mmCIF file of the protein (N, C-alpha, C, O) and its ligand, coordinates in Angstrom:
data_MODEL
# 
_entry.id   MODEL 
# 
loop_
_entity.id 
_entity.type 
_entity.pdbx_number_of_molecules 
1 polymer     1 
2 non-polymer 1 
# 
_entity_poly.entity_id                      1 
_entity_poly.type                           'polypeptide(L)' 
_entity_poly.nstd_linkage                   no 
_entity_poly.nstd_monomer                   no 
_entity_poly.pdbx_seq_one_letter_code       MVVYKCFKCKNKLKDEDLKKRFVCPACGSKIFYKPRTKVKTVKAE 
_entity_poly.pdbx_seq_one_letter_code_can   MVVYKCFKCKNKLKDEDLKKRFVCPACGSKIFYKPRTKVKTVKAE 
_entity_poly.pdbx_strand_id                 A 
# 
loop_
_entity_poly_seq.entity_id 
_entity_poly_seq.num 
_entity_poly_seq.mon_id 
_entity_poly_seq.hetero 
1 1  MET n 
1 2  VAL n 
1 3  VAL n 
1 4  TYR n 
1 5  LYS n 
1 6  CYS n 
1 7  PHE n 
1 8  LYS n 
1 9  CYS n 
1 10 LYS n 
1 11 ASN n 
1 12 LYS n 
1 13 LEU n 
1 14 LYS n 
1 15 ASP n 
1 16 GLU n 
1 17 ASP n 
1 18 LEU n 
1 19 LYS n 
1 20 LYS n 
1 21 ARG n 
1 22 PHE n 
1 23 VAL n 
1 24 CYS n 
1 25 PRO n 
1 26 ALA n 
1 27 CYS n 
1 28 GLY n 
1 29 SER n 
1 30 LYS n 
1 31 ILE n 
1 32 PHE n 
1 33 TYR n 
1 34 LYS n 
1 35 PRO n 
1 36 ARG n 
1 37 THR n 
1 38 LYS n 
1 39 VAL n 
1 40 LYS n 
1 41 THR n 
1 42 VAL n 
1 43 LYS n 
1 44 ALA n 
1 45 GLU n 
# 
loop_
_struct_asym.id 
_struct_asym.entity_id 
A 1 
B 2 
# 
loop_
_chem_comp.id 
_chem_comp.type 
_chem_comp.mon_nstd_flag 
ALA 'L-peptide linking' y 
ARG 'L-peptide linking' y 
ASN 'L-peptide linking' y 
ASP 'L-peptide linking' y 
CYS 'L-peptide linking' y 
GLU 'L-peptide linking' y 
GLY 'peptide linking'   y 
ILE 'L-peptide linking' y 
LEU 'L-peptide linking' y 
LYS 'L-peptide linking' y 
MET 'L-peptide linking' y 
PHE 'L-peptide linking' y 
PRO 'L-peptide linking' y 
SER 'L-peptide linking' y 
THR 'L-peptide linking' y 
TYR 'L-peptide linking' y 
VAL 'L-peptide linking' y 
ZN  non-polymer         . 
# 
_pdbx_entity_nonpoly.entity_id   2 
_pdbx_entity_nonpoly.name        ? 
_pdbx_entity_nonpoly.comp_id     ZN 
# 
_pdbx_nonpoly_scheme.asym_id         B 
_pdbx_nonpoly_scheme.entity_id       2 
_pdbx_nonpoly_scheme.mon_id          ZN 
_pdbx_nonpoly_scheme.ndb_seq_num     1 
_pdbx_nonpoly_scheme.pdb_seq_num     101 
_pdbx_nonpoly_scheme.auth_seq_num    101 
_pdbx_nonpoly_scheme.pdb_mon_id      ZN 
_pdbx_nonpoly_scheme.auth_mon_id     ZN 
_pdbx_nonpoly_scheme.pdb_strand_id   A 
_pdbx_nonpoly_scheme.pdb_ins_code    . 
# 
loop_
_atom_site.group_PDB 
_atom_site.id 
_atom_site.type_symbol 
_atom_site.label_atom_id 
_atom_site.label_alt_id 
_atom_site.label_comp_id 
_atom_site.label_asym_id 
_atom_site.label_entity_id 
_atom_site.label_seq_id 
_atom_site.pdbx_PDB_ins_code 
_atom_site.Cartn_x 
_atom_site.Cartn_y 
_atom_site.Cartn_z 
_atom_site.occupancy 
_atom_site.B_iso_or_equiv 
_atom_site.pdbx_formal_charge 
_atom_site.auth_seq_id 
_atom_site.auth_comp_id 
_atom_site.auth_asym_id 
_atom_site.auth_atom_id 
_atom_site.pdbx_PDB_model_num 
ATOM   1   N  N  . MET A 1 1  ? 15.192 -8.479  -1.098  1.00 0.00 ? 1   MET A N  1 
ATOM   2   C  CA . MET A 1 1  ? 13.953 -7.573  -1.113  1.00 0.00 ? 1   MET A CA 1 
ATOM   3   C  C  . MET A 1 1  ? 13.114 -7.440  -2.234  1.00 0.00 ? 1   MET A C  1 
ATOM   4   O  O  . MET A 1 1  ? 13.691 -7.170  -3.286  1.00 0.00 ? 1   MET A O  1 
ATOM   5   N  N  . VAL A 1 2  ? 11.866 -7.568  -2.265  1.00 0.00 ? 2   VAL A N  1 
ATOM   6   C  CA . VAL A 1 2  ? 10.846 -7.661  -3.302  1.00 0.00 ? 2   VAL A CA 1 
ATOM   7   C  C  . VAL A 1 2  ? 10.126 -6.345  -3.300  1.00 0.00 ? 2   VAL A C  1 
ATOM   8   O  O  . VAL A 1 2  ? 9.529  -5.972  -2.290  1.00 0.00 ? 2   VAL A O  1 
ATOM   9   N  N  . VAL A 1 3  ? 10.160 -5.689  -4.310  1.00 0.00 ? 3   VAL A N  1 
ATOM   10  C  CA . VAL A 1 3  ? 9.293  -4.507  -4.628  1.00 0.00 ? 3   VAL A CA 1 
ATOM   11  C  C  . VAL A 1 3  ? 7.847  -4.743  -5.392  1.00 0.00 ? 3   VAL A C  1 
ATOM   12  O  O  . VAL A 1 3  ? 7.879  -5.308  -6.486  1.00 0.00 ? 3   VAL A O  1 
ATOM   13  N  N  . TYR A 1 4  ? 6.606  -4.334  -4.853  1.00 0.00 ? 4   TYR A N  1 
ATOM   14  C  CA . TYR A 1 4  ? 5.678  -4.746  -5.545  1.00 0.00 ? 4   TYR A CA 1 
ATOM   15  C  C  . TYR A 1 4  ? 4.977  -3.177  -6.074  1.00 0.00 ? 4   TYR A C  1 
ATOM   16  O  O  . TYR A 1 4  ? 5.209  -2.113  -5.501  1.00 0.00 ? 4   TYR A O  1 
ATOM   17  N  N  . LYS A 1 5  ? 4.403  -3.281  -6.856  1.00 0.00 ? 5   LYS A N  1 
ATOM   18  C  CA . LYS A 1 5  ? 3.321  -2.041  -7.430  1.00 0.00 ? 5   LYS A CA 1 
ATOM   19  C  C  . LYS A 1 5  ? 1.996  -2.228  -7.003  1.00 0.00 ? 5   LYS A C  1 
ATOM   20  O  O  . LYS A 1 5  ? 1.392  -3.301  -6.989  1.00 0.00 ? 5   LYS A O  1 
ATOM   21  N  N  . CYS A 1 6  ? 1.603  -1.200  -6.678  1.00 0.00 ? 6   CYS A N  1 
ATOM   22  C  CA . CYS A 1 6  ? 0.118  -1.131  -6.469  1.00 0.00 ? 6   CYS A CA 1 
ATOM   23  C  C  . CYS A 1 6  ? -0.672 -1.186  -7.783  1.00 0.00 ? 6   CYS A C  1 
ATOM   24  O  O  . CYS A 1 6  ? -0.214 -0.440  -8.648  1.00 0.00 ? 6   CYS A O  1 
ATOM   25  N  N  . PHE A 1 7  ? -1.765 -1.907  -8.137  1.00 0.00 ? 7   PHE A N  1 
ATOM   26  C  CA . PHE A 1 7  ? -2.495 -1.982  -9.481  1.00 0.00 ? 7   PHE A CA 1 
ATOM   27  C  C  . PHE A 1 7  ? -2.958 -0.914  -9.730  1.00 0.00 ? 7   PHE A C  1 
ATOM   28  O  O  . PHE A 1 7  ? -2.953 -0.486  -10.884 1.00 0.00 ? 7   PHE A O  1 
ATOM   29  N  N  . LYS A 1 8  ? -3.480 -0.215  -8.687  1.00 0.00 ? 8   LYS A N  1 
ATOM   30  C  CA . LYS A 1 8  ? -4.495 0.933   -9.155  1.00 0.00 ? 8   LYS A CA 1 
ATOM   31  C  C  . LYS A 1 8  ? -3.505 2.257   -9.151  1.00 0.00 ? 8   LYS A C  1 
ATOM   32  O  O  . LYS A 1 8  ? -3.407 2.801   -10.251 1.00 0.00 ? 8   LYS A O  1 
ATOM   33  N  N  . CYS A 1 9  ? -2.897 2.739   -8.267  1.00 0.00 ? 9   CYS A N  1 
ATOM   34  C  CA . CYS A 1 9  ? -2.086 3.998   -8.261  1.00 0.00 ? 9   CYS A CA 1 
ATOM   35  C  C  . CYS A 1 9  ? -0.679 3.792   -8.641  1.00 0.00 ? 9   CYS A C  1 
ATOM   36  O  O  . CYS A 1 9  ? -0.030 4.829   -8.780  1.00 0.00 ? 9   CYS A O  1 
ATOM   37  N  N  . LYS A 1 10 ? -0.037 2.620   -8.850  1.00 0.00 ? 10  LYS A N  1 
ATOM   38  C  CA . LYS A 1 10 ? 1.273  2.187   -9.073  1.00 0.00 ? 10  LYS A CA 1 
ATOM   39  C  C  . LYS A 1 10 ? 2.133  2.726   -7.800  1.00 0.00 ? 10  LYS A C  1 
ATOM   40  O  O  . LYS A 1 10 ? 3.247  3.232   -7.931  1.00 0.00 ? 10  LYS A O  1 
ATOM   41  N  N  . ASN A 1 11 ? 1.582  2.583   -6.757  1.00 0.00 ? 11  ASN A N  1 
ATOM   42  C  CA . ASN A 1 11 ? 2.609  3.030   -5.612  1.00 0.00 ? 11  ASN A CA 1 
ATOM   43  C  C  . ASN A 1 11 ? 3.292  1.883   -5.499  1.00 0.00 ? 11  ASN A C  1 
ATOM   44  O  O  . ASN A 1 11 ? 2.862  0.743   -5.671  1.00 0.00 ? 11  ASN A O  1 
ATOM   45  N  N  . LYS A 1 12 ? 4.744  2.343   -5.102  1.00 0.00 ? 12  LYS A N  1 
ATOM   46  C  CA . LYS A 1 12 ? 5.667  0.966   -4.758  1.00 0.00 ? 12  LYS A CA 1 
ATOM   47  C  C  . LYS A 1 12 ? 5.501  0.648   -3.592  1.00 0.00 ? 12  LYS A C  1 
ATOM   48  O  O  . LYS A 1 12 ? 5.165  1.565   -2.842  1.00 0.00 ? 12  LYS A O  1 
ATOM   49  N  N  . LEU A 1 13 ? 5.642  -0.540  -3.082  1.00 0.00 ? 13  LEU A N  1 
ATOM   50  C  CA . LEU A 1 13 ? 5.742  -1.143  -1.771  1.00 0.00 ? 13  LEU A CA 1 
ATOM   51  C  C  . LEU A 1 13 ? 6.495  -2.210  -1.796  1.00 0.00 ? 13  LEU A C  1 
ATOM   52  O  O  . LEU A 1 13 ? 6.434  -3.110  -2.633  1.00 0.00 ? 13  LEU A O  1 
ATOM   53  N  N  . LYS A 1 14 ? 7.434  -2.114  -0.615  1.00 0.00 ? 14  LYS A N  1 
ATOM   54  C  CA . LYS A 1 14 ? 8.234  -3.435  -0.332  1.00 0.00 ? 14  LYS A CA 1 
ATOM   55  C  C  . LYS A 1 14 ? 7.650  -4.655  0.215   1.00 0.00 ? 14  LYS A C  1 
ATOM   56  O  O  . LYS A 1 14 ? 6.594  -4.511  0.830   1.00 0.00 ? 14  LYS A O  1 
ATOM   57  N  N  . ASP A 1 15 ? 8.071  -5.673  0.121   1.00 0.00 ? 15  ASP A N  1 
ATOM   58  C  CA . ASP A 1 15 ? 7.545  -6.831  0.808   1.00 0.00 ? 15  ASP A CA 1 
ATOM   59  C  C  . ASP A 1 15 ? 7.365  -6.668  2.224   1.00 0.00 ? 15  ASP A C  1 
ATOM   60  O  O  . ASP A 1 15 ? 6.434  -7.175  2.851   1.00 0.00 ? 15  ASP A O  1 
ATOM   61  N  N  . GLU A 1 16 ? 8.179  -6.025  2.668   1.00 0.00 ? 16  GLU A N  1 
ATOM   62  C  CA . GLU A 1 16 ? 7.987  -5.804  4.251   1.00 0.00 ? 16  GLU A CA 1 
ATOM   63  C  C  . GLU A 1 16 ? 6.987  -4.976  4.771   1.00 0.00 ? 16  GLU A C  1 
ATOM   64  O  O  . GLU A 1 16 ? 6.497  -5.112  5.892   1.00 0.00 ? 16  GLU A O  1 
ATOM   65  N  N  . ASP A 1 17 ? 6.649  -4.019  3.862   1.00 0.00 ? 17  ASP A N  1 
ATOM   66  C  CA . ASP A 1 17 ? 5.339  -3.247  4.306   1.00 0.00 ? 17  ASP A CA 1 
ATOM   67  C  C  . ASP A 1 17 ? 4.059  -4.146  4.191   1.00 0.00 ? 17  ASP A C  1 
ATOM   68  O  O  . ASP A 1 17 ? 3.148  -4.050  5.014   1.00 0.00 ? 17  ASP A O  1 
ATOM   69  N  N  . LEU A 1 18 ? 4.027  -4.980  3.188   1.00 0.00 ? 18  LEU A N  1 
ATOM   70  C  CA . LEU A 1 18 ? 2.818  -5.732  2.790   1.00 0.00 ? 18  LEU A CA 1 
ATOM   71  C  C  . LEU A 1 18 ? 2.848  -6.708  3.915   1.00 0.00 ? 18  LEU A C  1 
ATOM   72  O  O  . LEU A 1 18 ? 1.731  -7.024  4.325   1.00 0.00 ? 18  LEU A O  1 
ATOM   73  N  N  . LYS A 1 19 ? 3.792  -7.216  4.464   1.00 0.00 ? 19  LYS A N  1 
ATOM   74  C  CA . LYS A 1 19 ? 3.719  -8.120  5.593   1.00 0.00 ? 19  LYS A CA 1 
ATOM   75  C  C  . LYS A 1 19 ? 2.867  -7.615  6.774   1.00 0.00 ? 19  LYS A C  1 
ATOM   76  O  O  . LYS A 1 19 ? 2.025  -8.316  7.334   1.00 0.00 ? 19  LYS A O  1 
ATOM   77  N  N  . LYS A 1 20 ? 3.160  -6.314  7.113   1.00 0.00 ? 20  LYS A N  1 
ATOM   78  C  CA . LYS A 1 20 ? 2.560  -5.980  8.045   1.00 0.00 ? 20  LYS A CA 1 
ATOM   79  C  C  . LYS A 1 20 ? 0.927  -5.719  7.910   1.00 0.00 ? 20  LYS A C  1 
ATOM   80  O  O  . LYS A 1 20 ? 0.053  -5.888  8.760   1.00 0.00 ? 20  LYS A O  1 
ATOM   81  N  N  . ARG A 1 21 ? 0.818  -5.219  6.457   1.00 0.00 ? 21  ARG A N  1 
ATOM   82  C  CA . ARG A 1 21 ? -0.525 -4.824  6.309   1.00 0.00 ? 21  ARG A CA 1 
ATOM   83  C  C  . ARG A 1 21 ? -0.715 -4.898  4.590   1.00 0.00 ? 21  ARG A C  1 
ATOM   84  O  O  . ARG A 1 21 ? -0.058 -4.157  3.859   1.00 0.00 ? 21  ARG A O  1 
ATOM   85  N  N  . PHE A 1 22 ? -1.636 -5.826  4.095   1.00 0.00 ? 22  PHE A N  1 
ATOM   86  C  CA . PHE A 1 22 ? -1.686 -6.102  2.782   1.00 0.00 ? 22  PHE A CA 1 
ATOM   87  C  C  . PHE A 1 22 ? -2.576 -4.950  1.995   1.00 0.00 ? 22  PHE A C  1 
ATOM   88  O  O  . PHE A 1 22 ? -3.313 -5.265  1.060   1.00 0.00 ? 22  PHE A O  1 
ATOM   89  N  N  . VAL A 1 23 ? -2.467 -3.831  2.374   1.00 0.00 ? 23  VAL A N  1 
ATOM   90  C  CA . VAL A 1 23 ? -3.128 -2.716  1.741   1.00 0.00 ? 23  VAL A CA 1 
ATOM   91  C  C  . VAL A 1 23 ? -2.544 -1.509  1.251   1.00 0.00 ? 23  VAL A C  1 
ATOM   92  O  O  . VAL A 1 23 ? -1.913 -0.878  2.099   1.00 0.00 ? 23  VAL A O  1 
ATOM   93  N  N  . CYS A 1 24 ? -2.588 -1.041  0.144   1.00 0.00 ? 24  CYS A N  1 
ATOM   94  C  CA . CYS A 1 24 ? -1.819 0.106   -0.285  1.00 0.00 ? 24  CYS A CA 1 
ATOM   95  C  C  . CYS A 1 24 ? -2.279 1.228   0.661   1.00 0.00 ? 24  CYS A C  1 
ATOM   96  O  O  . CYS A 1 24 ? -3.453 1.495   0.920   1.00 0.00 ? 24  CYS A O  1 
ATOM   97  N  N  . PRO A 1 25 ? -1.000 1.950   1.222   1.00 0.00 ? 25  PRO A N  1 
ATOM   98  C  CA . PRO A 1 25 ? -1.503 2.987   2.211   1.00 0.00 ? 25  PRO A CA 1 
ATOM   99  C  C  . PRO A 1 25 ? -1.814 4.437   1.279   1.00 0.00 ? 25  PRO A C  1 
ATOM   100 O  O  . PRO A 1 25 ? -2.176 5.456   1.866   1.00 0.00 ? 25  PRO A O  1 
ATOM   101 N  N  . ALA A 1 26 ? -1.670 4.417   0.071   1.00 0.00 ? 26  ALA A N  1 
ATOM   102 C  CA . ALA A 1 26 ? -2.202 5.591   -0.732  1.00 0.00 ? 26  ALA A CA 1 
ATOM   103 C  C  . ALA A 1 26 ? -3.556 5.411   -1.205  1.00 0.00 ? 26  ALA A C  1 
ATOM   104 O  O  . ALA A 1 26 ? -4.265 6.413   -1.112  1.00 0.00 ? 26  ALA A O  1 
ATOM   105 N  N  . CYS A 1 27 ? -4.153 4.227   -1.757  1.00 0.00 ? 27  CYS A N  1 
ATOM   106 C  CA . CYS A 1 27 ? -5.406 4.072   -2.100  1.00 0.00 ? 27  CYS A CA 1 
ATOM   107 C  C  . CYS A 1 27 ? -6.295 2.967   -1.714  1.00 0.00 ? 27  CYS A C  1 
ATOM   108 O  O  . CYS A 1 27 ? -7.396 2.719   -2.207  1.00 0.00 ? 27  CYS A O  1 
ATOM   109 N  N  . GLY A 1 28 ? -5.624 2.260   -0.670  1.00 0.00 ? 28  GLY A N  1 
ATOM   110 C  CA . GLY A 1 28 ? -6.492 1.264   0.000   1.00 0.00 ? 28  GLY A CA 1 
ATOM   111 C  C  . GLY A 1 28 ? -6.602 0.192   -1.028  1.00 0.00 ? 28  GLY A C  1 
ATOM   112 O  O  . GLY A 1 28 ? -7.417 -0.652  -0.656  1.00 0.00 ? 28  GLY A O  1 
ATOM   113 N  N  . SER A 1 29 ? -6.089 -0.072  -2.157  1.00 0.00 ? 29  SER A N  1 
ATOM   114 C  CA . SER A 1 29 ? -6.098 -1.345  -2.870  1.00 0.00 ? 29  SER A CA 1 
ATOM   115 C  C  . SER A 1 29 ? -5.540 -2.354  -2.353  1.00 0.00 ? 29  SER A C  1 
ATOM   116 O  O  . SER A 1 29 ? -4.584 -2.060  -1.635  1.00 0.00 ? 29  SER A O  1 
ATOM   117 N  N  . LYS A 1 30 ? -5.831 -3.717  -2.467  1.00 0.00 ? 30  LYS A N  1 
ATOM   118 C  CA . LYS A 1 30 ? -5.299 -4.844  -2.041  1.00 0.00 ? 30  LYS A CA 1 
ATOM   119 C  C  . LYS A 1 30 ? -4.911 -5.616  -3.459  1.00 0.00 ? 30  LYS A C  1 
ATOM   120 O  O  . LYS A 1 30 ? -4.771 -6.838  -3.430  1.00 0.00 ? 30  LYS A O  1 
ATOM   121 N  N  . ILE A 1 31 ? -4.759 -4.961  -4.571  1.00 0.00 ? 31  ILE A N  1 
ATOM   122 C  CA . ILE A 1 31 ? -4.267 -5.838  -5.442  1.00 0.00 ? 31  ILE A CA 1 
ATOM   123 C  C  . ILE A 1 31 ? -2.802 -5.102  -5.898  1.00 0.00 ? 31  ILE A C  1 
ATOM   124 O  O  . ILE A 1 31 ? -2.698 -3.890  -6.085  1.00 0.00 ? 31  ILE A O  1 
ATOM   125 N  N  . PHE A 1 32 ? -1.678 -6.094  -6.040  1.00 0.00 ? 32  PHE A N  1 
ATOM   126 C  CA . PHE A 1 32 ? -0.460 -5.775  -6.274  1.00 0.00 ? 32  PHE A CA 1 
ATOM   127 C  C  . PHE A 1 32 ? 0.240  -6.670  -7.353  1.00 0.00 ? 32  PHE A C  1 
ATOM   128 O  O  . PHE A 1 32 ? -0.124 -7.834  -7.520  1.00 0.00 ? 32  PHE A O  1 
ATOM   129 N  N  . TYR A 1 33 ? 1.215  -6.124  -8.056  1.00 0.00 ? 33  TYR A N  1 
ATOM   130 C  CA . TYR A 1 33 ? 1.755  -7.135  -8.763  1.00 0.00 ? 33  TYR A CA 1 
ATOM   131 C  C  . TYR A 1 33 ? 3.336  -6.773  -8.870  1.00 0.00 ? 33  TYR A C  1 
ATOM   132 O  O  . TYR A 1 33 ? 3.804  -5.645  -8.716  1.00 0.00 ? 33  TYR A O  1 
ATOM   133 N  N  . LYS A 1 34 ? 3.939  -7.751  -9.113  1.00 0.00 ? 34  LYS A N  1 
ATOM   134 C  CA . LYS A 1 34 ? 5.458  -7.452  -9.261  1.00 0.00 ? 34  LYS A CA 1 
ATOM   135 C  C  . LYS A 1 34 ? 5.968  -6.740  -10.565 1.00 0.00 ? 34  LYS A C  1 
ATOM   136 O  O  . LYS A 1 34 ? 5.781  -7.408  -11.581 1.00 0.00 ? 34  LYS A O  1 
ATOM   137 N  N  . PRO A 1 35 ? 6.502  -5.665  -10.724 1.00 0.00 ? 35  PRO A N  1 
ATOM   138 C  CA . PRO A 1 35 ? 6.964  -5.225  -11.936 1.00 0.00 ? 35  PRO A CA 1 
ATOM   139 C  C  . PRO A 1 35 ? 8.302  -5.753  -12.442 1.00 0.00 ? 35  PRO A C  1 
ATOM   140 O  O  . PRO A 1 35 ? 9.247  -5.903  -11.666 1.00 0.00 ? 35  PRO A O  1 
ATOM   141 N  N  . ARG A 1 36 ? 8.382  -6.027  -13.703 1.00 0.00 ? 36  ARG A N  1 
ATOM   142 C  CA . ARG A 1 36 ? 9.378  -6.724  -14.183 1.00 0.00 ? 36  ARG A CA 1 
ATOM   143 C  C  . ARG A 1 36 ? 10.634 -5.782  -14.144 1.00 0.00 ? 36  ARG A C  1 
ATOM   144 O  O  . ARG A 1 36 ? 10.706 -4.676  -14.679 1.00 0.00 ? 36  ARG A O  1 
ATOM   145 N  N  . THR A 1 37 ? 11.531 -6.365  -13.477 1.00 0.00 ? 37  THR A N  1 
ATOM   146 C  CA . THR A 1 37 ? 12.936 -5.681  -13.250 1.00 0.00 ? 37  THR A CA 1 
ATOM   147 C  C  . THR A 1 37 ? 13.859 -6.526  -14.224 1.00 0.00 ? 37  THR A C  1 
ATOM   148 O  O  . THR A 1 37 ? 13.754 -6.956  -15.373 1.00 0.00 ? 37  THR A O  1 
ATOM   149 N  N  . LYS A 1 38 ? 14.759 -6.558  -13.275 1.00 0.00 ? 38  LYS A N  1 
ATOM   150 C  CA . LYS A 1 38 ? 15.918 -7.454  -13.762 1.00 0.00 ? 38  LYS A CA 1 
ATOM   151 C  C  . LYS A 1 38 ? 15.536 -8.697  -13.955 1.00 0.00 ? 38  LYS A C  1 
ATOM   152 O  O  . LYS A 1 38 ? 14.900 -9.307  -13.096 1.00 0.00 ? 38  LYS A O  1 
ATOM   153 N  N  . VAL A 1 39 ? 15.937 -9.303  -15.290 1.00 0.00 ? 39  VAL A N  1 
ATOM   154 C  CA . VAL A 1 39 ? 15.700 -10.860 -15.220 1.00 0.00 ? 39  VAL A CA 1 
ATOM   155 C  C  . VAL A 1 39 ? 17.051 -11.449 -15.234 1.00 0.00 ? 39  VAL A C  1 
ATOM   156 O  O  . VAL A 1 39 ? 17.885 -11.121 -16.078 1.00 0.00 ? 39  VAL A O  1 
ATOM   157 N  N  . LYS A 1 40 ? 17.268 -12.293 -14.334 1.00 0.00 ? 40  LYS A N  1 
ATOM   158 C  CA . LYS A 1 40 ? 18.294 -13.053 -14.303 1.00 0.00 ? 40  LYS A CA 1 
ATOM   159 C  C  . LYS A 1 40 ? 18.563 -14.042 -15.368 1.00 0.00 ? 40  LYS A C  1 
ATOM   160 O  O  . LYS A 1 40 ? 17.584 -14.688 -15.740 1.00 0.00 ? 40  LYS A O  1 
ATOM   161 N  N  . THR A 1 41 ? 19.718 -14.289 -15.940 1.00 0.00 ? 41  THR A N  1 
ATOM   162 C  CA . THR A 1 41 ? 19.926 -15.359 -16.756 1.00 0.00 ? 41  THR A CA 1 
ATOM   163 C  C  . THR A 1 41 ? 21.008 -16.151 -16.261 1.00 0.00 ? 41  THR A C  1 
ATOM   164 O  O  . THR A 1 41 ? 22.174 -15.776 -16.135 1.00 0.00 ? 41  THR A O  1 
ATOM   165 N  N  . VAL A 1 42 ? 20.477 -17.415 -15.958 1.00 0.00 ? 42  VAL A N  1 
ATOM   166 C  CA . VAL A 1 42 ? 21.652 -18.293 -15.470 1.00 0.00 ? 42  VAL A CA 1 
ATOM   167 C  C  . VAL A 1 42 ? 21.735 -19.340 -16.584 1.00 0.00 ? 42  VAL A C  1 
ATOM   168 O  O  . VAL A 1 42 ? 20.895 -19.829 -17.339 1.00 0.00 ? 42  VAL A O  1 
ATOM   169 N  N  . LYS A 1 43 ? 23.207 -19.527 -16.391 1.00 0.00 ? 43  LYS A N  1 
ATOM   170 C  CA . LYS A 1 43 ? 23.826 -20.280 -17.519 1.00 0.00 ? 43  LYS A CA 1 
ATOM   171 C  C  . LYS A 1 43 ? 23.866 -21.724 -16.847 1.00 0.00 ? 43  LYS A C  1 
ATOM   172 O  O  . LYS A 1 43 ? 24.206 -21.667 -15.665 1.00 0.00 ? 43  LYS A O  1 
ATOM   173 N  N  . ALA A 1 44 ? 23.646 -22.781 -17.239 1.00 0.00 ? 44  ALA A N  1 
ATOM   174 C  CA . ALA A 1 44 ? 23.931 -24.003 -16.641 1.00 0.00 ? 44  ALA A CA 1 
ATOM   175 C  C  . ALA A 1 44 ? 25.353 -24.460 -17.404 1.00 0.00 ? 44  ALA A C  1 
ATOM   176 O  O  . ALA A 1 44 ? 25.566 -24.509 -18.615 1.00 0.00 ? 44  ALA A O  1 
ATOM   177 N  N  . GLU A 1 45 ? 26.167 -24.747 -16.401 1.00 0.00 ? 45  GLU A N  1 
ATOM   178 C  CA . GLU A 1 45 ? 27.492 -25.097 -17.119 1.00 0.00 ? 45  GLU A CA 1 
ATOM   179 C  C  . GLU A 1 45 ? 27.987 -26.566 -16.823 1.00 0.00 ? 45  GLU A C  1 
ATOM   180 O  O  . GLU A 1 45 ? 29.030 -26.980 -17.330 1.00 0.00 ? 45  GLU A O  1 
HETATM 181 ZN ZN . ZN  B 2 .  ? -2.315 2.076   -4.305  1.00 0.00 2 101 ZN  A ZN 1 
# 
């Protein structure tokens, strides 16, 4: 699951919600971004 944030109102949206309708339900914005969460560090062995 990926969580996006609305660029305008910082409303959190799941990618499932955006599949239905690519609009922020709170403010109607169509600009989203992925907030930086956990960064996976993968070590090559
Ligand atoms: Zn919004």
